N, C-alpha and C positions, 0 to 999 in steps of 0.2 A: 682561323684555315678557315673557310666558309665551304669550300665544296669536296664534300665526301668522298668523292671518288678518289681524287688526289691525295688527302688524307691518308685514305686506305692505302693505296700505293705506299706511301712515304712509310708506314708502320711494317709493310711485306717488305720492302727493301731494308731497314733498319732490322729485321730478324734475318738477313744474309751478311749480315757484313763479316761473317766466317770463310764468304767468297773470296775476300780481298786478299790478295798475296802479302805476305808480311813485309816484302822489300817496299811493295806497294803503299803500305799504311806508312811507312818512313817517309816518302816527300808527300803524302798527304798530311802527316804530325807539322809538317813545315808550314802548311797553310795554315791548319790548326792554332800554330805557336804564335804566326802572324797574326791573325785576328785577332788573339787573345790580348797581344802586347798593345794592338788598339784601344781593344775594351777598356783595358786597366788603366789606359791613358787619358780615356775618356774621349777617343778623337773617334773620327767615323771610318768606317771598313771600306774601301774602295778595291773590288774585284773585277780586273778585268780578262776574258777568257777569250785565247788568241786561236785560229788556225788559218790558214791559207787565204781561202776565199770569203771567211766570216759567212759560211751558208748552213753548215751542219752542226758540227761539234760545237764548235765555240757559241750557238745560240742555245744549244741543249745544257751547256756548262752557266752561260748566263741566266737563263731561265731556274733549271734545278739548285742553283746555290740560293736564288730569291725565295725559293719555295722551302728550302732548309732553313732560312734565317727564318723565314715566318713559323716556319713548325715548330721550332727550339726556343722562339721567341725572343730572338736574338736582334736588337734595335739597331739602327742608325747603320744599316748594311747596304750599301750600292753596287749592284752586278752593271757588268759591260761586255762587250763582245767586239773582238774585230777582226781583222785580216791584214796579210802582208800587200793585200787588193781588194777593191769592194765589187763584189757582185751581185747578188740577190740572196735572201733566206729561201731556202731550195724548198718546191712544193713539197716535194717528201717527205722532209724534214715537217713541216706544217701540217702535212696529213698523219703522221704519225702522233704529233702532239695533241691532234683533234681525237685520233683512235683511243689514247691514253683517258682523256678526258679535260684537257685543257679547252677554253674558249679563245680562238683565234681570230682577231678580226680586222680585216685590211682596211687600212685606216684613209690610202689615197691610191692613185692610178698612176705607176710609173714603170719604168724596168727595176726600179730597185724599190718596190712599195715599202711604207712603215707597216709594220702589224702589232696590235696590242695582244698581248698573250695575258689572259685572266685566270685564275685559282684562286682568288677571295676577296676581299675587298677591293672596291674601286682604286684604293692608294696602294695595292701590292700588284697593280698592273706590272706588267714588263714590256717595255717599247722594243721591238726587234727590226733591226734594218741592217744589211750591208753596208759595212765603213770600215777603215784602217785604223790602225792604233793612233792617226796624228789628225782622226776627225774631231772637232774642239767638243762635241757631245761626249767623248771618252776624257778621262783624267789623263792630266799631264805632268803630275806629281803626286808623289803619295799613296801608290797601289801595289799592287799585285798583280804581276803577269801571271796566269795560268796556262802555259802553252798546251794546247787539246792536240794537236799535232807535230811530226819530227818535221816536215817540210818547213812549216814554219817556223821550229825552232831553229831549224838548220839555217834559214832566209832572213830571221829578223836577229841579227845578233846583237844587237844594240836598240832597247828602248828606252826612249827618255822618260826622267820622273820613276822610272820603278825602283821600289823598294824590296823587293823579292819577286825572283823570277822563278817556276816550279817548272818542269819538263813533264806532266802527267800526259802522254800521249794516248791514243786512242785508235783502233781500225776506223779508216772512213767507211760508214756506207754506202758511200758512192759507188765503191767497187761493185754492188747489189741492183746498181739502178737497173729497170727494167728485165729482171730477172723474178723468177718466182718467188723468191726468198726478200723480193726489196722491200717490205711493210715489215717482215718479221724482223730484219735486220735494222731496218732504222728502228724501231721498237727498243729493241734489243740494245743497241748502242745508247739510246736515251735511258733504258733503266742503268748501266751500267755506269755513266756518267752521274745519274739520280742517286744511285747509292754511294756512291765516292763522296757526292758533297755531303750527303746526308752524315757521310760518317765523320768528314770534316768538323761539321756542326755541333756531333754530338759530343764530341771532345771539350768543347767550351765551359770555363765556369763563367758564370754569371751572379756577380754580387745582387742580394735581396734590399 
């Protein structure tokens, strides 16, 4: 990992694993176990984070899971995000990531731009834009779906090709848009998701 700011955040969040409730750790362990089975079988790990609009929480999940895999040196991990409908990567989520220390570059001009999120070497860049679970850029088989909001979990009852589906829902920072707490709540949600992604990858055993 090249960016010392992101690495420092990881170290701080790892020291806060005690903030994760025990019942939450049970859910997160399911994701760890899934990844471990893939690693043991020598297969690629595909993780898709899903929320309603693929604009905030699901992108946080996609990005921080990639960071966590990098931090713990877990190879052949591919992270994705999706929604039950496509909108756009929300500017408030992008602003929070930039404030945390990520470099976020807009790659094109459209109503739903593609962004490159950088935290390490160029090969670690995460490509983010809003899309549905059926978009061809997302895996269509052999993947885990991590549902980051209850609305998507309820309104997307069936995801074709999924091997594991886990509902680790988070409060939507959208509730604070336009308020004095907006930036604080977006960063808080980003770090909450980051902490749990790091916890998931901290439980893995990698053969030397």
